[in-house]
N, C-alpha and C positions, 0 to 999 in steps of 0.2 A: 672449362668444361666443367670446372664445381662449380659457377654460377648455374649452369641447365641438371646439374647433380643429374650429370651423364652415368655414373658410376650405381649408380641406384637404379635406373633406367634401365642398367644391363645386367643387372644381375639376374632374372630368368627369360633374357633374353634367346633366341635360336641363332639370330643373327642378326647388322648391323645393312644399314643402306644409308650411306652419304652421294656428296656432289661435289662437285665446282665446277665453276667457268672452264678454264682451265687447269691440269696440269703441266706442273710446271716445274724447276729446278726450286720457285721459292716453297712449291709446295712443302716436300720436303724441311723446309723452317720451319712449319708451324701453322702452315693453313688448315683451316677445320678437317679438312679428309683423314688427315696426319694425326693429328691430335683424338679423333674418334678409333683410330684404325685402333693407336696404344692401346689408348682405355680398352679397346676390346678383346685386345692381345693378354690381357691381365687375367682372365675370365676365359681365351678359347674360343672367342666368339667369331666366326666367320666374318669379315667384312665388305660389301657390295660398293663400287666407286665409279659414279654416275659423274659422266664428264660432259662440256662438250666446246668448242671453237669450232665458231664460220669461218675462223681463216685457215683454219686447220687444211692443210695440201696432202 
């Protein structure tokens, strides 16, 4: 998150959209959507996460 300077970009955001191919147990361990959500939470910004998994049943 430091590399992208996400905090600076969230400063005046109304909401955040992020995505991942699959949301699973690894997501909570540090995949990008979790990092984005944690950073946005510091500013009270809502986060919308999109995911797609073609093998979803």
